C-alpha positions as CSV (number, residue, x, y, z in Angstrom):
1,M,110.7,54.6,157.3
2,S,114.3,55.6,156.8
3,G,117.4,56.7,158.6
4,V,120.6,58.2,157.2
5,S,124.0,59.1,158.5
6,Y,126.4,61.9,157.3
7,Q,129.9,61.9,158.7
8,H,132.5,64.6,158.1
9,A,136.1,64.8,159.2
10,P,138.5,67.6,158.2
11,A,141.9,66.8,156.7
12,V,144.8,66.3,159.0
13,P,148.2,67.6,157.7
14,S,151.3,65.4,157.9
15,D,153.8,65.8,160.7
16,A,156.8,68.0,160.0
17,P,159.6,66.3,158.0
18,Q,162.0,66.3,161.0
19,V,159.3,64.5,163.1
20,L,158.8,62.0,160.3
21,Q,162.5,61.4,160.0
22,A,163.0,61.0,163.8
23,T,160.1,58.5,164.0
24,A,161.4,56.6,161.0
25,S,164.9,56.4,162.5
26,V,163.6,54.8,165.7
27,D,161.4,52.3,163.8
28,G,164.2,51.6,161.3
29,V,162.0,52.4,158.2
30,P,161.9,55.1,155.6
31,P,160.1,58.3,156.5
32,L,156.5,58.3,155.2
33,A,154.0,61.1,155.3
34,N,151.0,60.5,157.6
35,S,148.5,63.1,156.4
36,V,144.8,62.2,156.2
37,A,142.5,63.5,153.5
38,Q,139.1,65.1,154.3
39,I,136.3,62.6,154.7
40,D,132.6,63.2,153.8
41,R,130.5,60.1,154.0
42,F,126.8,59.7,153.5
43,R,125.1,56.3,153.9
44,L,121.7,54.8,154.5
45,L,121.4,53.3,158.0
46,E,117.8,52.0,157.7
47,G,115.2,52.3,155.0
48,T,112.4,50.2,153.5
49,V,109.7,50.2,151.0
50,G,106.6,48.1,151.5
51,V,103.2,47.1,150.5
52,T,100.3,45.6,152.4
53,I,98.0,43.1,150.7
54,K,95.0,42.2,152.9
55,N,96.6,41.1,156.2
56,I,100.2,40.5,154.8
57,Q,102.8,43.2,154.7
58,F,105.8,42.9,152.3
59,S,108.8,45.1,152.9
60,F,112.3,45.3,151.5
61,G,115.4,47.2,152.5
62,K,117.8,47.7,155.4
63,Q,115.9,46.9,158.6
64,S,116.3,45.3,162.0
65,L,114.2,42.9,164.0
66,W,113.5,42.5,167.7
67,L,112.7,38.8,168.3
68,G,111.9,38.3,172.0
69,P,109.8,39.4,174.9
70,S,112.5,41.3,176.8
71,A,112.9,45.0,176.5
72,A,116.5,44.6,177.6
73,G,117.5,42.6,174.5
74,P,116.3,39.2,173.1
75,L,118.7,36.4,172.7
76,L,117.9,35.5,169.1
77,L,118.0,38.8,167.3
78,S,117.8,42.5,168.3
79,D,118.4,45.9,166.8
80,N,121.7,46.2,168.6
81,A,123.5,45.5,165.4
82,E,123.8,46.8,161.8
83,P,120.4,46.5,160.1
84,M,120.3,43.8,157.4
85,T,119.2,44.1,153.8
86,M,116.2,41.8,153.8
87,L,112.9,40.8,152.5
88,L,110.4,40.7,155.3
89,I,106.9,39.2,155.1
90,D,104.8,39.9,158.2
91,T,101.2,39.6,159.2
92,V,99.7,43.0,160.1
93,S,97.4,41.6,162.7
94,P,96.8,38.2,164.4
95,Y,94.8,35.6,162.4
96,R,93.3,32.3,163.2
97,L,94.4,28.9,162.0
98,P,91.8,26.1,161.7
99,L,92.0,23.7,164.7
100,V,95.3,25.2,166.0
101,S,93.7,28.5,167.1
102,R,90.9,26.7,168.9
103,L,93.5,25.4,171.3
104,L,96.3,28.0,171.2
105,G,94.5,31.2,170.2
106,P,95.3,33.7,167.4
107,V,98.6,33.6,165.6
108,R,101.1,36.1,164.2
109,S,103.8,34.9,161.8
110,E,106.9,36.4,160.2
111,F,109.4,35.3,157.5
112,F,112.6,37.1,156.4
113,I,115.6,36.4,154.3
114,G,118.5,38.7,154.1
115,Q,122.2,39.2,153.7
116,L,124.8,39.5,156.5
117,S,127.1,42.1,155.2
118,G,130.0,43.8,157.0
119,T,130.3,41.1,159.6
120,T,133.4,39.2,160.6
121,G,134.2,35.8,162.2
122,S,132.0,33.8,159.9
123,S,132.2,32.7,156.3
124,R,128.5,32.3,156.0
125,Q,126.9,35.4,154.5
126,V,123.2,34.8,154.0
127,F,120.8,34.8,157.0
128,S,117.4,33.2,156.7
129,G,114.6,33.4,159.2
130,P,111.5,31.5,158.8
131,P,108.1,33.0,159.5
132,K,107.1,34.3,162.8
133,L,104.3,31.9,163.3
134,A,103.2,32.3,166.9
135,A,103.9,29.1,168.8
136,L,105.1,26.6,166.4
137,S,107.2,27.4,163.4
138,P,110.3,26.1,161.6
139,W,110.6,29.6,160.3
140,D,111.7,32.8,162.0
141,K,109.5,34.0,164.8
142,S,106.1,32.7,165.7
143,E,103.8,34.0,168.4
144,L,100.6,32.5,169.8
145,Q,98.3,34.2,172.4
146,T,96.8,31.3,174.2
147,T,94.9,33.4,176.7
148,P,94.6,37.2,177.4
149,N,97.4,36.7,179.9
150,L,99.7,34.2,178.1
151,E,101.6,34.6,174.9
152,F,104.4,32.4,173.6
153,G,106.5,31.9,170.5
154,I,108.9,29.6,168.7
155,S,111.6,31.0,166.5
156,F,114.1,29.6,164.1
157,T,116.9,31.2,162.1
158,A,119.7,29.8,160.0
159,Q,122.8,31.1,158.4
160,F,123.5,29.5,155.0
161,A,125.3,30.0,151.7
162,G,128.7,31.4,151.3
163,P,132.1,30.2,150.2
164,G,131.9,26.5,149.5
165,N,128.1,26.4,150.1
166,P,126.2,28.0,147.2
167,F,122.8,29.7,147.5
168,T,120.5,27.1,146.1
169,W,116.9,26.0,147.0
170,H,118.4,22.6,148.1
171,N,120.7,24.3,150.5
172,F,118.0,26.6,151.7
173,L,115.6,23.7,152.5
174,R,118.3,21.7,154.2
175,T,118.5,24.4,156.9
176,F,115.2,23.0,158.2
177,Y,116.0,19.3,158.4
178,S,119.8,18.5,157.9
179,H,121.8,18.0,161.1
180,R,125.0,16.4,159.8
181,A,128.2,17.0,161.6
182,N,130.5,17.3,158.5
183,T,131.0,20.6,156.9
184,G,130.0,19.5,153.4
185,D,126.5,18.3,154.5
186,N,125.9,20.9,157.2
187,P,124.0,23.8,155.7
188,G,125.1,26.4,158.3
189,K,124.5,27.7,161.8
190,R,120.9,27.2,163.1
191,L,119.4,29.0,166.1
192,S,116.2,27.9,167.8
193,A,114.4,29.9,170.4
194,F,111.3,29.7,172.7
195,D,109.9,32.6,174.7
196,F,106.8,33.4,176.7
197,S,105.3,36.3,178.6
198,Y,102.6,36.0,181.3
199,R,100.5,38.8,182.8
200,I,99.8,37.9,186.4
201,P,96.0,37.7,186.9
202,G,94.8,40.5,189.1
203,L,98.0,42.4,188.4
204,R,97.8,42.5,184.6
205,K,98.6,46.2,184.5
206,W,101.6,46.0,186.7
207,L,103.4,42.7,186.5
208,V,104.6,40.5,183.6
209,L,106.7,37.4,183.9
210,Y,108.7,36.4,180.9
211,S,111.5,34.0,179.8
212,D,113.6,33.9,176.7
213,S,115.6,30.8,175.7
214,L,118.0,29.9,172.9
215,V,119.9,26.8,171.7
216,I,122.3,26.3,168.8
217,D,122.0,23.5,166.2
218,E,119.2,21.8,168.0
219,Y,115.5,21.6,167.2
220,S,114.2,23.5,170.3
221,P,115.4,24.8,173.7
222,L,112.4,22.8,175.2
223,V,114.1,19.5,174.4
224,S,117.7,20.5,175.0
225,N,119.9,19.9,178.0
226,R,122.0,23.0,177.3
227,P,119.8,25.9,176.5
228,T,120.6,29.5,177.3
229,I,117.7,30.9,179.4
230,N,117.0,34.6,180.3
231,P,114.0,34.9,182.6
232,G,112.8,38.2,184.1
233,I,110.0,40.3,185.3
234,Y,108.6,43.5,183.8
235,L,106.6,46.2,185.5
236,P,105.1,48.5,182.8
237,Q,103.8,50.8,185.5
238,L,104.0,50.9,189.3
239,P,101.1,51.8,191.6
240,K,101.1,55.5,192.4
241,I,104.1,56.1,190.2
242,S,102.7,55.1,186.8
243,K,105.5,56.8,184.8
244,W,108.1,54.4,186.1
245,I,109.1,51.2,184.3
246,F,111.0,48.4,185.9
247,E,112.6,45.3,184.3
């Protein structure tokens, strides 16, 4: 898939010399021309190449992720931002893990690593997300479907590498276990999330309860005393008015 953008803006002539002189006199500066040249800009917004090997899909390119149950916008990561250049490893369909799936059901997992470019406010430039293993994962986003009605997931992302913190395997691995307070030992910003969605028995077609939660630099929102929580209800269709959606 791909998306491109073409932008065109015509040239804008400079103000008349007398206008430039009057403006410069008020500002106390020499008169300067303020013309703008024509702009023609073409850029790739989103585009990937990928290959699927058995149940695993590998894709690389500019892409975005939606990591949460809410259609209004997940807390961890959504497509309401510039797509990142990333390598994404995703399971095409749910699979079963020995012992774990007996209790928690089939699993989907996802891993990505990419670069934050064009962002401001942070010196960290590389964004890592572990897999999307459905319920339990130190990686990016994990989902488990325990019953036909209940699905939940655990996610983890980390920003690491950048000025003063080189991109090495040691620094990458430290994002999963290091929780030092000082800058030299702290590998970067970590975000942990937990979410679930539950279809109400007897009303599975009409009513879904969900909750999305997030915590910064802690292992999980489930053991935190300061998580951000976003609960809600979702009605994919309403009786007699099936084309309406409510959230």
